[in-house]
TIPARO-12494 format. One record per residue: residue in three letters; x, y, z of N, C-alpha, C in turn. Coordinates in steps of 0.1 Angstrom, whole numbers, plus 5000, padded with zeros to 4 digits. Layout:
// TIPARO-12494
alaXYZXYZXYZ ...
// end
This chain:
// TIPARO-12494
unk535512867141535412977131534713097137 unk535213217134534613337139533213357134 unk532313417142531013437138530913537126 unk529913527118529713617107529313757113 unk529713867107529413997112528814077101 unk527614137104526914217094527914327088 unk527814347075528814437069528714577074 unk527414617078527314757083527914777096 unk528214677103528914687117530414667116 unk530914637105532314607104533214727108 unk534114717118535014827122535914867111 unk536214787101537014817090536214837078 unk536114957072535314977060536114967047 unk537315027048538115037036539515077040 unk540515067031541815127033541715277031 unk542215357040542315497038543715537032 unk544715487039546115517034547115407038 unk548115397031549315317034550415407038 unk551015377050552115457055553515397052 unk554415477047555715427043556815517049 unk557815457055558915537060560015527049 unk560515637045561515647034562815697039 unk563915647032565215677037565615827033 unk565215867021565416007017564016067014 unk563516137024562216187024562016297013 unk563016387012562916487002562816436987 unk563616336985563616276971562316206969 unk561916126978560616046976559416146974 unk559416246983558316346982558316416968 unk559516456964559616526951559116436939 unk559616316939559316226928557816196927 unk557116166938555716136938554916256935 unk555316376939554616496935554816536920 unk556016526916556416556902555716476892 unk555416346895554716256886553216296884 unk552716376893551416426892550416376903 unk550916306913550016266924549516386932 unk548216406934547716516941548116506956 unk548516616962548916626976547716646985 unk547616566995546516577004546916657016 unk548116637021548616717032550216697031 unk550916797037552316807035552916897046 unk553816847054554316937064555116857075 unk555416927086556216877097555316857109 unk555516747116555016727129556116747139 unk555816727152556816747162558016657160 unk557816537155558916437154559416407140 unk558616427130559016387117558216457106 unk558616437094558016497082557016397076 unk555916457070554916367064554416437051 unk554216357041553616407028552616297024 unk551416327022550416227018549916267004 unk549916166995549516186981548416086978 unk547516126969546416036965546915946954 unk546515816955546915716944545615646941 unk544615716936543315656932542415646944 unk541915526947540915516958541515526972 unk542815516973543515536986544615636985 unk545315656996546415746997547715677001 unk548815736998550115697002550715807011 unk551015767023551615867032553115837034 unk553915937029555415927030555815987043 unk556715917051557215967064558715967064 unk559316067070560716077071561215967081 unk562515937080563115837089562915857103 unk562715977108562516007122561215947128 unk560315907119559115837123559415707130 unk560515647128560815517135560915537150 unk561315657154561315687168560115777173 unk559615857164558615957168557215897168 unk556915787161555615727161555715607170 unk555215617183555315507193554915377188 unk553715367181553215237177554115177167 unk554715257158555715197148557015157155 unk557415227165558615187172558415057179 unk557315037185557014907192556914797182 unk556314817171556214717160557614677155 unk558414777153559814747148560614677158 unk560314697171561014617181560714467180 unk559514437175559114297173559614247159 unk559314327149559514277135560714317128 unk561514407134562714467128562314597120 unk563414677118563214797112563714787097 unk562914847088563214847074562514967068 unk563115027058562515127050561415067041 unk560415147038559415107028558015107035 unk557015037029555715037034555714977048 unk555015037057555014997071553714947077 unk552615027074551414997081550215047072 unk549014997075547815037068546915097077 unk546415217073545315287081544015257075 unk543115197083541815167078540715277082 unk539915307073538715397076537715317083 unk537315357096536315287103534915327101 unk534715437093533415497091533115587103 unk532815537114532615607126533515547137 unk534515617142535515557150534915507164 unk534015587169533415547182532715417181 unk531915407170531115287168532015167166 unk533115187158534115087155534815037168 unk535115127176535815087189534915007197 unk533615047198532614967206532514827200 unk532414817187532214687180533414597183 unk534614647182535814577185535914527199 unk535514607209535614567223534614467226 unk533414467219532414357221532914227216 unk533914227207534414107202535714067209 unk536014127220537214097228538414147223 unk538414257214539614317209539714457216 unk540614477225540714607233541214717225 unk540314787218540714907210541115017220 unk542215087217542715197225541815317224 unk541915397234541215527234541715617222 unk540915697216541415767204542515867208 unk543515887199544515987201544416077188 unk544416207191544216297180545616347175 unk545716357161546916407155546516527146 unk547516607142547316717134548516757126 unk548316787114549416837105548916937095 unk549317057096548817167087547217157087 unk546617137076545217137075544617007078 unk545416897081544816767083544716747098 unk543616677102543316647116542716507116 unk543116417125542616287126542616227140 unk541916117142541916037154542315897151 unk543115837159543515697157543215607169 unk543015477166542815377177543515257172 unk544215187182545015067180544514947188 unk544814827183544614707190546014637192 unk546514647204547914597206548914667197 unk548914797197549714867188549314837173 unk550314817165550014787151549714637149 unk549814557159549914407158548514337158 unk547514397165546414317169545114337161 unk545014437153543814467145543514347135 unk544414337126544414227116545714147117 unk545814037124547013967126547813937113 unk549113977113549913957101550014077093 unk549214177095549214307088549314417098 unk550414487099550414607108549414707104 unk548514737113547314827109546714887121 unk545914987118545215067128544015137122 unk543115187131542015267126542315417126 unk541915487116542215627114541015697109 unk540415787117539215867113539716007111 unk539716047098540116187095538916277097 unk539216397103538216497106538316607096 unk539516637091539716737080541016697073 unk541216737060540316817052539116747047 unk539016617048537816537044537816417052 unk536616357055536516237063537016117056 unk537016117043537515997035538616047026 unk539816057030540916127023541216057010 unk541115927009541415846997540415886986 unk539315946989538315976978538316126975 unk539216206982539016346982539716416970 unk540716356964541516416954541716326942 unk540816336932540816246920541916296910 unk542116216900543016256889544416206891 unk544816116900546216076901546515986889 unk547716006883548215906873548615776879 unk548815766892549115636898547915586905 unk547515466902546215416908546515286916 unk546015286928546215166937545415046931 unk546014936931545414806926544914726938 unk545914696947545614606958546714606968 unk546514566980547514536989547714386990 unk549014346988549314196988550014167001 unk549414077008549914037021550413887021 unk551613867024552113727025552013677039 unk551613547040551413487053551613337052 unk551913277063552213127063551013047059 unk549813087063548613017061547413107058 unk547213137045546213237041544813207047 unk544413077047543113037052543013067067 unk544013037075543913067089543913217092 unk544713287084544713437085543413497082 unk542713447072541413497069540413467080 unk540513357086539613327097539813417109 unk541013447111541313547122540813687119 unk541013727106540513857102539013877103 unk538313767102536813777101536213827114 unk537013827125536513897137536314047135 unk537014097125537014237122536314277109 unk536614197099536114237085534814167082 unk534414067090533113997087533413877077 unk532313827072532313707064532713737050 unk533913787047534313827034535613747031 unk536013757018537213687014536813567004 unk537213586992536913476982538213416977 unk538113276975539313216971539813266957 unk541113276955541613326943543013266942 unk543313176932544613106931544913036944 unk546113066949546612996961546313076974 unk545413176973545113256984543713306984 unk543413426989542113486990542213636987 unk541113686982540913836980539913886989 unk540213986997539314047007538914177002 unk537714196998537214326993536614407005 unk537214527006536814617017536314747010 unk535014757008534514877001535114886987 unk535814996984536415016971537914976971 unk538314896980539714856981539814706983 unk541014646980541214506981542514466987 unk542514356995543714297000543714156995 unk544914116990545113976986546013906996 unk545513797001546313707011546913597003 unk548213587003548913486996550013417005 unk550413297001551513237009552813327007 unk553513337018554713417018555013497030 unk555713607029556013697040556013837036 unk555713927045555714067042554514117034 unk554414247031553314297023553814407013 unk553014407002553414496991552214576986 unk552414706983551414786977551514786962 unk550514726956550514716941549814826935 unk550414896926549815016919550015006904 unk549115086897549115086883549615226878 unk550515226869551115346864550915356849 unk550815476843550615476828551815426820 unk552915406826554015346819555215436816 unk555315546822556415636820557715576827 unk558915616823560115576830560115616845 unk559315716849559315756863559015646873 unk558215546868557715446878558915376884 unk560015346877561215286883561715366895 unk561815496893562315586904561315596915 unk560015596913559015596923559115476932 unk559215356926559315236933560615226941 unk561715276936563015266943563015356955 unk562215466954562215566965561315506977 unk560415416974559515366984559515216983 unk560515146990560514996990559114936994 unk558714836987557414776990556314816981 unk556614916972555614946962556014876949 unk555014816942555314746930554314796919 unk554914826908554114876897553714766887 unk552414766882552014676872551414756861 unk551414706849550814776837549314766837 
// end
């Protein structure tokens, strides 16, 4: 069993955003904006388009299909796991990226040197462990420290009609997966049904038997929810 880790030293504090590659970027972008989700940033990078909207305590980042080639970590992950449209990876808020990288390396997890990204008013630094594969085994993920427009983007724009509920991760053995994750998230995770719920700050991940992962969100119940989910595979609405 992995050693317990004090909560204040955990490299993963909370989910900042979930990244999704969509087949029709313009349609997905329009639908999520028109329903009333506040826009955090929106524009073009050198390789692809991106639009990030607030969905309660976290954000949803929509990426155009060119991200499959333009984002090296995603390209490497797809070479292992296959390419599909929909939710792709989770960006975790490390609190302080430098401290998080040091903590990971002390635990034998070789966090990569930070790489800076920029889009319009947004600026961030990212760090990976074995690309998207190694930070939390079974969940493609990475550390992302935003420098602007706010250090915690998921908390920056309240008032979204769409509210994140949890991230549901399917795995062959939830108990073994949780033990592997504790190298990073500490001694967290409570039994719930046939799996576990991992509370990370103001966000939650549910480990269940199965395969793949789903972003579960709550919507006030308008017909638009069907169109929103269709535009971004891997998003599931609950009442």
